[in-house]
All heavy atoms as a GROMACS GRO file, in nm:
protein
  599
    1MET      N    1   0.084  -0.122   0.010
    1MET     CA    2   0.006  -0.002  -0.005
    1MET      C    3   0.084   0.115  -0.005
    1MET      O    4   0.183   0.131   0.074
    1MET     CB    5  -0.096  -0.007   0.124
    1MET     CG    6  -0.173   0.121   0.143
    1MET     SD    7  -0.283   0.107   0.275
    1MET     CE    8  -0.190   0.068   0.405
    2LYS      N    9   0.057   0.213  -0.086
    2LYS     CA   10   0.133   0.336  -0.104
    2LYS      C   11   0.071   0.450  -0.026
    2LYS      O   12  -0.050   0.446   0.006
    2LYS     CB   13   0.150   0.382  -0.251
    2LYS     CG   14   0.202   0.256  -0.334
    2LYS     CD   15   0.346   0.264  -0.341
    2LYS     CE   16   0.392   0.169  -0.443
    2LYS     NZ   17   0.513   0.090  -0.412
    3ASP      N   18   0.149   0.558   0.006
    3ASP     CA   19   0.088   0.669   0.075
    3ASP      C   20  -0.029   0.740  -0.008
    3ASP      O   21  -0.123   0.786   0.053
    3ASP     CB   22   0.202   0.782   0.106
    3ASP     CG   23   0.290   0.731   0.218
    3ASP    OD1   24   0.248   0.645   0.296
    3ASP    OD2   25   0.399   0.798   0.232
    4TYR      N   26  -0.009   0.737  -0.135
    4TYR     CA   27  -0.108   0.806  -0.216
    4TYR      C   28  -0.239   0.738  -0.224
    4TYR      O   29  -0.341   0.786  -0.246
    4TYR     CB   30  -0.066   0.829  -0.360
    4TYR     CG   31  -0.021   0.713  -0.445
    4TYR    CD1   32  -0.120   0.636  -0.512
    4TYR    CD2   33   0.107   0.673  -0.448
    4TYR    CE1   34  -0.083   0.535  -0.585
    4TYR    CE2   35   0.148   0.559  -0.528
    4TYR     CZ   36   0.044   0.482  -0.590
    4TYR     OH   37   0.077   0.387  -0.674
    5HIS      N   38  -0.232   0.597  -0.177
    5HIS     CA   39  -0.366   0.524  -0.170
    5HIS      C   40  -0.440   0.591  -0.050
    5HIS      O   41  -0.570   0.604  -0.063
    5HIS     CB   42  -0.352   0.386  -0.150
    5HIS     CG   43  -0.286   0.312  -0.267
    5HIS    ND1   44  -0.180   0.231  -0.252
    5HIS    CD2   45  -0.329   0.322  -0.400
    5HIS    CE1   46  -0.156   0.177  -0.387
    5HIS    NE2   47  -0.238   0.240  -0.469
    6LEU      N   48  -0.380   0.612   0.061
    6LEU     CA   49  -0.439   0.662   0.180
    6LEU      C   50  -0.497   0.793   0.162
    6LEU      O   51  -0.596   0.842   0.196
    6LEU     CB   52  -0.353   0.652   0.295
    6LEU     CG   53  -0.315   0.520   0.358
    6LEU    CD1   54  -0.218   0.522   0.470
    6LEU    CD2   55  -0.443   0.446   0.398
    7GLU      N   56  -0.412   0.875   0.083
    7GLU     CA   57  -0.447   1.013   0.051
    7GLU      C   58  -0.576   1.017  -0.030
    7GLU      O   59  -0.663   1.096  -0.011
    7GLU     CB   60  -0.333   1.088  -0.025
    7GLU     CG   61  -0.214   1.117   0.065
    7GLU     CD   62  -0.098   1.170  -0.012
    7GLU    OE1   63  -0.113   1.186  -0.133
    7GLU    OE2   64   0.016   1.193   0.045
    8ASP      N   65  -0.577   0.931  -0.127
    8ASP     CA   66  -0.696   0.916  -0.221
    8ASP      C   67  -0.821   0.872  -0.140
    8ASP      O   68  -0.928   0.934  -0.151
    8ASP     CB   69  -0.679   0.814  -0.322
    8ASP     CG   70  -0.783   0.804  -0.427
    8ASP    OD1   71  -0.834   0.911  -0.471
    8ASP    OD2   72  -0.834   0.700  -0.466
    9ILE      N   73  -0.810   0.784  -0.049
    9ILE     CA   74  -0.920   0.737   0.030
    9ILE      C   75  -0.964   0.851   0.126
    9ILE      O   76  -1.073   0.873   0.162
    9ILE     CB   77  -0.889   0.613   0.121
    9ILE    CG1   78  -0.881   0.500   0.020
    9ILE    CG2   79  -0.992   0.582   0.221
    9ILE    CD1   80  -0.809   0.364   0.084
   10ALA      N   81  -0.861   0.929   0.178
   10ALA     CA   82  -0.892   1.043   0.267
   10ALA      C   83  -0.967   1.144   0.193
   10ALA      O   84  -1.074   1.209   0.244
   10ALA     CB   85  -0.772   1.100   0.331
   11ILE      N   86  -0.939   1.178   0.068
   11ILE     CA   87  -1.010   1.274  -0.013
   11ILE      C   88  -1.150   1.233  -0.039
   11ILE      O   89  -1.249   1.301  -0.030
   11ILE     CB   90  -0.933   1.305  -0.142
   11ILE    CG1   91  -0.807   1.380  -0.102
   11ILE    CG2   92  -1.019   1.385  -0.247
   11ILE    CD1   93  -0.714   1.405  -0.219
   12GLN      N   94  -1.161   1.096  -0.071
   12GLN     CA   95  -1.299   1.031  -0.103
   12GLN      C   96  -1.378   1.036   0.028
   12GLN      O   97  -1.499   1.070   0.018
   12GLN     CB   98  -1.285   0.898  -0.149
   12GLN     CG   99  -1.222   0.879  -0.287
   12GLN     CD  100  -1.204   0.741  -0.329
   12GLN    OE1  101  -1.285   0.653  -0.293
   12GLN    NE2  102  -1.097   0.705  -0.403
   13THR      N  103  -1.319   1.010   0.142
   13THR     CA  104  -1.390   1.024   0.266
   13THR      C  105  -1.449   1.156   0.295
   13THR      O  106  -1.568   1.173   0.323
   13THR     CB  107  -1.298   0.986   0.385
   13THR    OG1  108  -1.263   0.846   0.363
   13THR    CG2  109  -1.369   1.003   0.528
   14GLN      N  110  -1.365   1.263   0.278
   14GLN     CA  111  -1.409   1.403   0.295
   14GLN      C  112  -1.518   1.446   0.201
   14GLN      O  113  -1.615   1.502   0.231
   14GLN     CB  114  -1.291   1.490   0.281
   14GLN     CG  115  -1.200   1.493   0.400
   14GLN     CD  116  -1.086   1.605   0.373
   14GLN    OE1  117  -0.984   1.556   0.347
   14GLN    NE2  118  -1.111   1.725   0.420
   15THR      N  119  -1.519   1.388   0.080
   15THR     CA  120  -1.617   1.412  -0.026
   15THR      C  121  -1.750   1.360   0.024
   15THR      O  122  -1.859   1.424   0.007
   15THR     CB  123  -1.571   1.359  -0.162
   15THR    OG1  124  -1.446   1.425  -0.198
   15THR    CG2  125  -1.674   1.400  -0.266
   16PHE      N  126  -1.743   1.230   0.057
   16PHE     CA  127  -1.869   1.162   0.102
   16PHE      C  128  -1.929   1.238   0.226
   16PHE      O  129  -2.049   1.260   0.229
   16PHE     CB  130  -1.844   1.020   0.134
   16PHE     CG  131  -1.851   0.918   0.016
   16PHE    CD1  132  -1.738   0.878  -0.045
   16PHE    CD2  133  -1.978   0.888  -0.033
   16PHE    CE1  134  -1.749   0.795  -0.163
   16PHE    CE2  135  -1.986   0.801  -0.137
   16PHE     CZ  136  -1.865   0.753  -0.195
   17GLU      N  137  -1.846   1.271   0.319
   17GLU     CA  138  -1.895   1.318   0.442
   17GLU      C  139  -1.943   1.465   0.413
   17GLU      O  140  -2.042   1.506   0.476
   17GLU     CB  141  -1.789   1.322   0.553
   17GLU     CG  142  -1.763   1.184   0.597
   17GLU     CD  143  -1.646   1.168   0.701
   17GLU    OE1  144  -1.572   1.256   0.717
   17GLU    OE2  145  -1.634   1.058   0.762
   18ALA      N  146  -1.884   1.538   0.325
   18ALA     CA  147  -1.934   1.672   0.282
   18ALA      C  148  -2.074   1.662   0.218
   18ALA      O  149  -2.158   1.752   0.236
   18ALA     CB  150  -1.832   1.740   0.200
   19ALA      N  151  -2.099   1.556   0.164
   19ALA     CA  152  -2.217   1.537   0.083
   19ALA      C  153  -2.327   1.467   0.188
   19ALA      O  154  -2.443   1.446   0.149
   19ALA     CB  155  -2.205   1.437  -0.035
   20GLY      N  156  -2.292   1.448   0.309
   20GLY     CA  157  -2.380   1.408   0.411
   20GLY      C  158  -2.392   1.246   0.416
   20GLY      O  159  -2.489   1.190   0.468
   21VAL      N  160  -2.300   1.181   0.357
   21VAL     CA  161  -2.297   1.031   0.354
   21VAL      C  162  -2.194   0.987   0.462
   21VAL      O  163  -2.074   0.997   0.437
   21VAL     CB  164  -2.263   0.982   0.227
   21VAL    CG1  165  -2.258   0.821   0.222
   21VAL    CG2  166  -2.358   1.026   0.107
   22PRO      N  167  -2.228   0.944   0.579
   22PRO     CA  168  -2.146   0.890   0.672
   22PRO      C  169  -2.079   0.758   0.641
   22PRO      O  170  -2.156   0.675   0.578
   22PRO     CB  171  -2.235   0.882   0.805
   22PRO     CG  172  -2.370   0.854   0.748
   22PRO     CD  173  -2.378   0.927   0.618
   23LEU      N  174  -1.959   0.739   0.680
   23LEU     CA  175  -1.880   0.621   0.641
   23LEU      C  176  -1.854   0.547   0.773
   23LEU      O  177  -1.801   0.608   0.864
   23LEU     CB  178  -1.764   0.642   0.562
   23LEU     CG  179  -1.793   0.712   0.427
   23LEU    CD1  180  -1.652   0.746   0.364
   23LEU    CD2  181  -1.874   0.625   0.331
   24LYS      N  182  -1.874   0.416   0.783
   24LYS     CA  183  -1.845   0.337   0.900
   24LYS      C  184  -1.692   0.293   0.892
   24LYS      O  185  -1.616   0.304   0.985
   24LYS     CB  186  -1.926   0.214   0.915
   24LYS     CG  187  -2.064   0.261   0.948
   24LYS     CD  188  -2.154   0.123   0.961
   24LYS     CE  189  -2.300   0.160   0.995
   24LYS     NZ  190  -2.381   0.034   0.997
   25ARG      N  191  -1.651   0.241   0.769
   25ARG     CA  192  -1.509   0.197   0.753
   25ARG      C  193  -1.464   0.246   0.618
   25ARG      O  194  -1.538   0.278   0.531
   25ARG     CB  195  -1.510   0.040   0.750
   25ARG     CG  196  -1.558  -0.024   0.885
   25ARG     CD  197  -1.540  -0.179   0.880
   25ARG     NE  198  -1.591  -0.222   0.759
   25ARG     CZ  199  -1.547  -0.348   0.718
   25ARG    NH1  200  -1.463  -0.419   0.777
   25ARG    NH2  201  -1.596  -0.397   0.596
   26ARG      N  202  -1.331   0.246   0.604
   26ARG     CA  203  -1.272   0.258   0.477
   26ARG      C  204  -1.183   0.146   0.456
   26ARG      O  205  -1.097   0.098   0.530
   26ARG     CB  206  -1.170   0.387   0.482
   26ARG     CG  207  -1.245   0.517   0.492
   26ARG     CD  208  -1.241   0.566   0.638
   26ARG     NE  209  -1.309   0.694   0.657
   26ARG     CZ  210  -1.397   0.699   0.750
   26ARG    NH1  211  -1.431   0.603   0.828
   26ARG    NH2  212  -1.469   0.821   0.767
   27VAL      N  213  -1.209   0.081   0.337
   27VAL     CA  214  -1.135  -0.047   0.300
   27VAL      C  215  -1.071  -0.031   0.171
   27VAL      O  216  -1.124   0.020   0.062
   27VAL     CB  217  -1.229  -0.168   0.304
   27VAL    CG1  218  -1.166  -0.293   0.257
   27VAL    CG2  219  -1.298  -0.178   0.436
   28LEU      N  220  -0.946  -0.071   0.161
   28LEU     CA  221  -0.860  -0.062   0.038
   28LEU      C  222  -0.873  -0.208  -0.023
   28LEU      O  223  -0.828  -0.300   0.048
   28LEU     CB  224  -0.725  -0.027   0.062
   28LEU     CG  225  -0.638  -0.031  -0.062
   28LEU    CD1  226  -0.674   0.076  -0.161
   28LEU    CD2  227  -0.483   0.006  -0.018
   29GLN      N  228  -0.928  -0.227  -0.132
   29GLN     CA  229  -0.933  -0.356  -0.203
   29GLN      C  230  -0.836  -0.348  -0.314
   29GLN      O  231  -0.822  -0.256  -0.393
   29GLN     CB  232  -1.077  -0.378  -0.257
   29GLN     CG  233  -1.093  -0.509  -0.323
   29GLN     CD  234  -1.209  -0.592  -0.271
   29GLN    OE1  235  -1.292  -0.534  -0.202
   29GLN    NE2  236  -1.220  -0.707  -0.308
   30HIS      N  237  -0.758  -0.458  -0.323
   30HIS     CA  238  -0.655  -0.468  -0.422
   30HIS      C  239  -0.628  -0.606  -0.475
   30HIS      O  240  -0.685  -0.709  -0.406
   30HIS     CB  241  -0.519  -0.411  -0.362
   30HIS     CG  242  -0.482  -0.476  -0.241
   30HIS    ND1  243  -0.388  -0.580  -0.240
   30HIS    CD2  244  -0.514  -0.458  -0.116
   30HIS    CE1  245  -0.369  -0.625  -0.120
   30HIS    NE2  246  -0.443  -0.552  -0.033
   31ILE      N  247  -0.561  -0.622  -0.569
   31ILE     CA  248  -0.526  -0.758  -0.628
   31ILE      C  249  -0.417  -0.827  -0.538
   31ILE      O  250  -0.325  -0.759  -0.500
   31ILE     CB  251  -0.469  -0.733  -0.781
   31ILE    CG1  252  -0.575  -0.682  -0.879
   31ILE    CG2  253  -0.416  -0.879  -0.831
   31ILE    CD1  254  -0.684  -0.766  -0.905
   32ASN      N  255  -0.456  -0.951  -0.512
   32ASN     CA  256  -0.356  -1.030  -0.427
   32ASN      C  257  -0.257  -1.085  -0.519
   32ASN      O  258  -0.282  -1.178  -0.603
   32ASN     CB  259  -0.436  -1.144  -0.353
   32ASN     CG  260  -0.349  -1.232  -0.280
   32ASN    OD1  261  -0.231  -1.219  -0.268
   32ASN    ND2  262  -0.405  -1.339  -0.230
   33ASN      N  263  -0.127  -1.036  -0.511
   33ASN     CA  264  -0.025  -1.079  -0.604
   33ASN      C  265   0.029  -1.226  -0.568
   33ASN      O  266   0.116  -1.274  -0.627
   33ASN     CB  267   0.088  -0.978  -0.623
   33ASN     CG  268   0.164  -0.959  -0.476
   33ASN    OD1  269   0.130  -1.027  -0.378
   33ASN    ND2  270   0.255  -0.874  -0.482
   34GLN      N  271  -0.025  -1.272  -0.458
   34GLN     CA  272   0.018  -1.427  -0.415
   34GLN      C  273  -0.086  -1.518  -0.462
   34GLN      O  274  -0.072  -1.637  -0.433
   34GLN     CB  275   0.026  -1.432  -0.264
   34GLN     CG  276   0.121  -1.322  -0.199
   34GLN     CD  277   0.270  -1.358  -0.252
   34GLN    OE1  278   0.314  -1.462  -0.254
   34GLN    NE2  279   0.334  -1.251  -0.312
   35PHE      N  280  -0.192  -1.465  -0.533
   35PHE     CA  281  -0.306  -1.560  -0.580
   35PHE      C  282  -0.248  -1.664  -0.676
   35PHE      O  283  -0.180  -1.633  -0.764
   35PHE     CB  284  -0.419  -1.477  -0.635
   35PHE     CG  285  -0.519  -1.559  -0.705
   35PHE    CD1  286  -0.623  -1.628  -0.620
   35PHE    CD2  287  -0.543  -1.556  -0.842
   35PHE    CE1  288  -0.716  -1.696  -0.684
   35PHE    CE2  289  -0.636  -1.631  -0.903
   35PHE     CZ  290  -0.731  -1.695  -0.820
   36VAL      N  291  -0.290  -1.783  -0.652
   36VAL     CA  292  -0.263  -1.896  -0.750
   36VAL      C  293  -0.398  -1.950  -0.806
   36VAL      O  294  -0.487  -1.991  -0.723
   36VAL     CB  295  -0.185  -2.012  -0.676
   36VAL    CG1  296  -0.166  -2.125  -0.778
   36VAL    CG2  297  -0.053  -1.960  -0.617
   37TYR      N  298  -0.412  -1.932  -0.933
   37TYR     CA  299  -0.552  -1.973  -0.994
   37TYR      C  300  -0.559  -2.123  -0.993
   37TYR      O  301  -0.482  -2.195  -1.058
   37TYR     CB  302  -0.555  -1.921  -1.132
   37TYR     CG  303  -0.686  -1.951  -1.212
   37TYR    CD1  304  -0.806  -1.910  -1.167
   37TYR    CD2  305  -0.670  -2.029  -1.328
   37TYR    CE1  306  -0.916  -1.944  -1.234
   37TYR    CE2  307  -0.787  -2.067  -1.393
   37TYR     CZ  308  -0.911  -2.021  -1.349
   37TYR     OH  309  -1.032  -2.048  -1.412
   38PRO      N  310  -0.653  -2.181  -0.934
   38PRO     CA  311  -0.666  -2.321  -0.922
   38PRO      C  312  -0.749  -2.379  -1.039
   38PRO      O  313  -0.762  -2.500  -1.049
   38PRO     CB  314  -0.749  -2.340  -0.791
   38PRO     CG  315  -0.835  -2.220  -0.769
   38PRO     CD  316  -0.749  -2.113  -0.838
   39GLY      N  317  -0.799  -2.302  -1.126
   39GLY     CA  318  -0.871  -2.345  -1.236
   39GLY      C  319  -1.025  -2.346  -1.208
   39GLY      O  320  -1.080  -2.310  -1.103
   40ASN      N  321  -1.110  -2.388  -1.315
   40ASN     CA  322  -1.242  -2.405  -1.301
   40ASN      C  323  -1.310  -2.279  -1.257
   40ASN      O  324  -1.418  -2.285  -1.178
   40ASN     CB  325  -1.276  -2.514  -1.194
   40ASN     CG  326  -1.412  -2.583  -1.218
   40ASN    OD1  327  -1.463  -2.574  -1.329
   40ASN    ND2  328  -1.464  -2.635  -1.112
   41GLN      N  329  -1.269  -2.165  -1.305
   41GLN     CA  330  -1.329  -2.044  -1.274
   41GLN      C  331  -1.344  -2.005  -1.125
   41GLN      O  332  -1.441  -1.941  -1.086
   41GLN     CB  333  -1.463  -2.018  -1.361
   41GLN     CG  334  -1.445  -2.034  -1.501
   41GLN     CD  335  -1.581  -2.005  -1.577
   41GLN    OE1  336  -1.678  -1.981  -1.526
   41GLN    NE2  337  -1.562  -2.011  -1.697
   42CYS      N  338  -1.252  -2.059  -1.048
   42CYS     CA  339  -1.254  -2.040  -0.899
   42CYS      C  340  -1.154  -1.920  -0.874
   42CYS      O  341  -1.038  -1.937  -0.896
   42CYS     CB  342  -1.226  -2.162  -0.835
   42CYS     SG  343  -1.216  -2.150  -0.653
   43TYR      N  344  -1.210  -1.816  -0.815
   43TYR     CA  345  -1.127  -1.705  -0.780
   43TYR      C  346  -1.110  -1.674  -0.637
   43TYR      O  347  -1.056  -1.584  -0.579
   43TYR     CB  348  -1.174  -1.575  -0.860
   43TYR     CG  349  -1.159  -1.590  -1.010
   43TYR    CD1  350  -1.265  -1.625  -1.081
   43TYR    CD2  351  -1.034  -1.556  -1.066
   43TYR    CE1  352  -1.252  -1.648  -1.225
   43TYR    CE2  353  -1.022  -1.585  -1.208
   43TYR     CZ  354  -1.128  -1.620  -1.283
   43TYR     OH  355  -1.117  -1.650  -1.419
   44ARG      N  356  -1.176  -1.762  -0.552
   44ARG     CA  357  -1.177  -1.764  -0.407
   44ARG      C  358  -1.194  -1.892  -0.357
   44ARG      O  359  -1.293  -1.963  -0.391
   44ARG     CB  360  -1.276  -1.659  -0.351
   44ARG     CG  361  -1.264  -1.662  -0.199
   44ARG     CD  362  -1.360  -1.559  -0.140
   44ARG     NE  363  -1.351  -1.539  -0.005
   44ARG     CZ  364  -1.422  -1.618   0.080
   44ARG    NH1  365  -1.505  -1.709   0.042
   44ARG    NH2  366  -1.400  -1.606   0.215
   45GLU      N  367  -1.107  -1.952  -0.280
   45GLU     CA  368  -1.116  -2.078  -0.212
   45GLU      C  369  -1.066  -2.080  -0.079
   45GLU      O  370  -0.968  -2.001  -0.044
   45GLU     CB  371  -1.054  -2.190  -0.305
   45GLU     CG  372  -0.900  -2.173  -0.301
   45GLU     CD  373  -0.837  -2.286  -0.377
   45GLU    OE1  374  -0.893  -2.407  -0.397
   45GLU    OE2  375  -0.711  -2.275  -0.416
   46ILE      N  376  -1.110  -2.165   0.005
   46ILE     CA  377  -1.057  -2.199   0.137
   46ILE      C  378  -0.986  -2.337   0.122
   46ILE      O  379  -1.038  -2.432   0.088
   46ILE     CB  380  -1.155  -2.212   0.248
   46ILE    CG1  381  -1.239  -2.074   0.251
   46ILE    CG2  382  -1.089  -2.232   0.382
   46ILE    CD1  383  -1.161  -1.942   0.286
   47ARG      N  384  -0.863  -2.328   0.141
   47ARG     CA  385  -0.778  -2.444   0.116
   47ARG      C  386  -0.797  -2.543   0.240
   47ARG      O  387  -0.839  -2.505   0.346
   47ARG     CB  388  -0.625  -2.416   0.114
   47ARG     CG  389  -0.595  -2.336  -0.008
   47ARG     CD  390  -0.453  -2.299  -0.020
   47ARG     NE  391  -0.421  -2.235  -0.140
   47ARG     CZ  392  -0.334  -2.134  -0.152
   47ARG    NH1  393  -0.265  -2.091  -0.061
   47ARG    NH2  394  -0.304  -2.084  -0.271
   48PRO      N  395  -0.761  -2.669   0.220
   48PRO     CA  396  -0.777  -2.765   0.333
   48PRO      C  397  -0.707  -2.727   0.463
   48PRO      O  398  -0.757  -2.767   0.570
   48PRO     CB  399  -0.724  -2.890   0.272
   48PRO     CG  400  -0.745  -2.887   0.133
   48PRO     CD  401  -0.719  -2.745   0.106
   49ASP      N  402  -0.593  -2.655   0.441
   49ASP     CA  403  -0.524  -2.613   0.565
   49ASP      C  404  -0.586  -2.486   0.636
   49ASP      O  405  -0.534  -2.435   0.731
   49ASP     CB  406  -0.380  -2.589   0.542
   49ASP     CG  407  -0.345  -2.467   0.441
   49ASP    OD1  408  -0.453  -2.414   0.406
   49ASP    OD2  409  -0.231  -2.448   0.429
   50GLY      N  410  -0.702  -2.437   0.581
   50GLY     CA  411  -0.769  -2.330   0.645
   50GLY      C  412  -0.728  -2.188   0.579
   50GLY      O  413  -0.790  -2.094   0.612
   51THR      N  414  -0.629  -2.180   0.491
   51THR     CA  415  -0.577  -2.060   0.444
   51THR      C  416  -0.674  -2.011   0.322
   51THR      O  417  -0.724  -2.103   0.254
   51THR     CB  418  -0.438  -2.063   0.387
   51THR    OG1  419  -0.423  -2.160   0.303
   51THR    CG2  420  -0.340  -2.085   0.515
   52GLU      N  421  -0.677  -1.888   0.289
   52GLU     CA  422  -0.760  -1.846   0.185
   52GLU      C  423  -0.676  -1.809   0.067
   52GLU      O  424  -0.572  -1.756   0.076
   52GLU     CB  425  -0.843  -1.715   0.226
   52GLU     CG  426  -0.933  -1.664   0.119
   52GLU     CD  427  -1.019  -1.540   0.159
   52GLU    OE1  428  -1.009  -1.504   0.280
   52GLU    OE2  429  -1.082  -1.490   0.074
   53ASN      N  430  -0.726  -1.858  -0.052
   53ASN     CA  431  -0.663  -1.818  -0.174
   53ASN      C  432  -0.760  -1.739  -0.252
   53ASN      O  433  -0.853  -1.798  -0.291
   53ASN     CB  434  -0.619  -1.939  -0.255
   53ASN     CG  435  -0.556  -1.908  -0.387
   53ASN    OD1  436  -0.472  -1.825  -0.395
   53ASN    ND2  437  -0.589  -1.995  -0.476
   54SER      N  438  -0.735  -1.607  -0.274
   54SER     CA  439  -0.834  -1.521  -0.331
   54SER      C  440  -0.773  -1.429  -0.418
   54SER      O  441  -0.670  -1.374  -0.397
   54SER     CB  442  -0.912  -1.448  -0.217
   54SER     OG  443  -1.003  -1.356  -0.274
   55LEU      N  444  -0.830  -1.392  -0.532
   55LEU     CA  445  -0.784  -1.291  -0.626
   55LEU      C  446  -0.769  -1.158  -0.574
   55LEU      O  447  -0.677  -1.086  -0.599
   55LEU     CB  448  -0.874  -1.290  -0.759
   55LEU     CG  449  -0.832  -1.187  -0.861
   55LEU    CD1  450  -0.689  -1.212  -0.917
   55LEU    CD2  451  -0.930  -1.198  -0.977
   56PHE      N  452  -0.874  -1.130  -0.479
   56PHE     CA  453  -0.867  -0.990  -0.423
   56PHE      C  454  -0.844  -0.994  -0.281
   56PHE      O  455  -0.876  -1.086  -0.214
   56PHE     CB  456  -1.012  -0.926  -0.439
   56PHE     CG  457  -1.046  -0.898  -0.584
   56PHE    CD1  458  -1.127  -0.977  -0.650
   56PHE    CD2  459  -1.000  -0.786  -0.651
   56PHE    CE1  460  -1.159  -0.956  -0.783
   56PHE    CE2  461  -1.020  -0.755  -0.774
   56PHE     CZ  462  -1.103  -0.845  -0.859
   57ALA      N  463  -0.774  -0.895  -0.229
   57ALA     CA  464  -0.742  -0.884  -0.091
   57ALA      C  465  -0.801  -0.745  -0.034
   57ALA      O  466  -0.803  -0.650  -0.125
   57ALA     CB  467  -0.594  -0.891  -0.070
   58ALA      N  468  -0.837  -0.746   0.093
   58ALA     CA  469  -0.889  -0.614   0.139
   58ALA      C  470  -0.822  -0.582   0.271
   58ALA      O  471  -0.779  -0.668   0.345
   58ALA     CB  472  -1.048  -0.637   0.174
   59LYS      N  473  -0.786  -0.455   0.290
   59LYS     CA  474  -0.735  -0.408   0.408
   59LYS      C  475  -0.811  -0.289   0.462
   59LYS      O  476  -0.834  -0.186   0.403
   59LYS     CB  477  -0.583  -0.352   0.378
   59LYS     CG  478  -0.513  -0.310   0.498
   59LYS     CD  479  -0.367  -0.292   0.471
   59LYS     CE  480  -0.299  -0.226   0.587
   59LYS     NZ  481  -0.282  -0.319   0.704
   60ASP      N  482  -0.840  -0.304   0.602
   60ASP     CA  483  -0.925  -0.192   0.652
   60ASP      C  484  -0.819  -0.083   0.696
   60ASP      O  485  -0.732  -0.106   0.773
   60ASP     CB  486  -0.990  -0.251   0.790
   60ASP     CG  487  -1.077  -0.152   0.847
   60ASP    OD1  488  -1.056  -0.027   0.841
   60ASP    OD2  489  -1.180  -0.187   0.902
   61VAL      N  490  -0.842   0.026   0.639
   61VAL     CA  491  -0.754   0.151   0.653
   61VAL      C  492  -0.815   0.263   0.743
   61VAL      O  493  -0.773   0.375   0.726
   61VAL     CB  494  -0.702   0.190   0.527
   61VAL    CG1  495  -0.605   0.087   0.464
   61VAL    CG2  496  -0.802   0.237   0.432
   62THR      N  497  -0.929   0.224   0.799
   62THR     CA  498  -1.018   0.331   0.874
   62THR      C  499  -0.927   0.409   0.964
   62THR      O  500  -0.932   0.533   0.957
   62THR     CB  501  -1.130   0.267   0.947
   62THR    OG1  502  -1.210   0.185   0.849
   62THR    CG2  503  -1.216   0.368   1.011
   63GLU      N  504  -0.844   0.356   1.051
   63GLU     CA  505  -0.784   0.430   1.152
   63GLU      C  506  -0.662   0.510   1.086
   63GLU      O  507  -0.631   0.616   1.131
   63GLU     CB  508  -0.720   0.335   1.260
   63GLU     CG  509  -0.834   0.280   1.353
   63GLU     CD  510  -0.914   0.394   1.418
   63GLU    OE1  511  -0.854   0.504   1.466
   63GLU    OE2  512  -1.039   0.381   1.411
   64ALA      N  513  -0.597   0.443   0.988
   64ALA     CA  514  -0.497   0.513   0.914
   64ALA      C  515  -0.542   0.644   0.846
   64ALA      O  516  -0.473   0.750   0.846
   64ALA     CB  517  -0.427   0.420   0.819
   65VAL      N  518  -0.653   0.638   0.791
   65VAL     CA  519  -0.718   0.752   0.732
   65VAL      C  520  -0.763   0.861   0.824
   65VAL      O  521  -0.736   0.972   0.810
   65VAL     CB  522  -0.846   0.712   0.635
   65VAL    CG1  523  -0.909   0.836   0.578
   65VAL    CG2  524  -0.790   0.632   0.521
   66ARG      N  525  -0.820   0.810   0.934
   66ARG     CA  526  -0.858   0.907   1.038
   66ARG      C  527  -0.743   0.981   1.097
   66ARG      O  528  -0.763   1.096   1.137
   66ARG     CB  529  -0.937   0.830   1.151
   66ARG     CG  530  -1.078   0.791   1.114
   66ARG     CD  531  -1.154   0.733   1.226
   66ARG     NE  532  -1.281   0.698   1.189
   66ARG     CZ  533  -1.359   0.598   1.248
   66ARG    NH1  534  -1.309   0.526   1.334
   66ARG    NH2  535  -1.483   0.574   1.204
   67SER      N  536  -0.640   0.912   1.124
   67SER     CA  537  -0.521   0.976   1.187
   67SER      C  538  -0.438   1.049   1.091
   67SER      O  539  -0.338   1.118   1.131
   67SER     CB  540  -0.439   0.870   1.261
   67SER     OG  541  -0.385   0.777   1.183
   68GLY      N  542  -0.454   1.037   0.964
   68GLY     CA  543  -0.374   1.107   0.856
   68GLY      C  544  -0.424   1.251   0.848
   68GLY      O  545  -0.504   1.299   0.912
   69PRO      N  546  -0.350   1.317   0.752
   69PRO     CA  547  -0.386   1.452   0.725
   69PRO      C  548  -0.522   1.472   0.664
   69PRO      O  549  -0.574   1.379   0.589
   69PRO     CB  550  -0.270   1.493   0.633
   69PRO     CG  551  -0.231   1.372   0.554
   69PRO     CD  552  -0.253   1.260   0.654
   70SER      N  553  -0.584   1.596   0.686
   70SER     CA  554  -0.699   1.619   0.609
   70SER      C  555  -0.665   1.723   0.489
   70SER      O  556  -0.554   1.775   0.497
   70SER     CB  557  -0.800   1.697   0.708
   70SER     OG  558  -0.741   1.809   0.744
   71PHE      N  559  -0.746   1.738   0.397
   71PHE     CA  560  -0.728   1.806   0.277
   71PHE      C  561  -0.817   1.920   0.262
   71PHE      O  562  -0.936   1.900   0.299
   71PHE     CB  563  -0.727   1.713   0.160
   71PHE     CG  564  -0.621   1.603   0.164
   71PHE    CD1  565  -0.639   1.481   0.205
   71PHE    CD2  566  -0.497   1.629   0.109
   71PHE    CE1  567  -0.549   1.388   0.224
   71PHE    CE2  568  -0.395   1.537   0.123
   71PHE     CZ  569  -0.432   1.411   0.177
   72ASP      N  570  -0.770   2.034   0.221
   72ASP     CA  571  -0.848   2.157   0.200
   72ASP      C  572  -0.926   2.138   0.061
   72ASP      O  573  -0.870   2.137  -0.034
   72ASP     CB  574  -0.767   2.275   0.187
   72ASP     CG  575  -0.848   2.406   0.162
   72ASP    OD1  576  -0.979   2.400   0.177
   72ASP    OD2  577  -0.794   2.501   0.141
   73MET      N  578  -1.064   2.105   0.080
   73MET     CA  579  -1.138   2.074  -0.044
   73MET      C  580  -1.179   2.205  -0.124
   73MET      O  581  -1.232   2.196  -0.223
   73MET     CB  582  -1.274   2.009   0.002
   73MET     CG  583  -1.247   1.872   0.081
   73MET     SD  584  -1.159   1.751  -0.013
   73MET     CE  585  -1.299   1.696  -0.116
   74ASP      N  586  -1.145   2.324  -0.063
   74ASP     CA  587  -1.179   2.438  -0.142
   74ASP      C  588  -1.073   2.492  -0.232
   74ASP      O  589  -1.088   2.586  -0.315
   74ASP     CB  590  -1.209   2.554  -0.038
   74ASP     CG  591  -1.338   2.515   0.032
   74ASP    OD1  592  -1.425   2.455  -0.014
   74ASP    OD2  593  -1.346   2.560   0.156
   75SER      N  594  -0.961   2.432  -0.229
   75SER     CA  595  -0.844   2.476  -0.313
   75SER      C  596  -0.829   2.392  -0.443
   75SER      O  597  -0.894   2.295  -0.464
   75SER     CB  598  -0.715   2.477  -0.232
   75SER     OG  599  -0.677   2.355  -0.184
   0.00000   0.00000   0.00000
């Protein structure tokens, strides 16, 4: 995750909140570069050992965005 991802989510958060849309969480969804395609159009599986193999990964960045800088939306 890069700093500009958090900045982008922070700007989107301010935009939603300025429009009166409250947000409970902020989640960054991205491609899982460790994903191994098992075939048969399966993009998410739980392996026998309990680990997940999924094309997409999600990271909750709510606290990182809340504690990060705010942006002046008027400039």
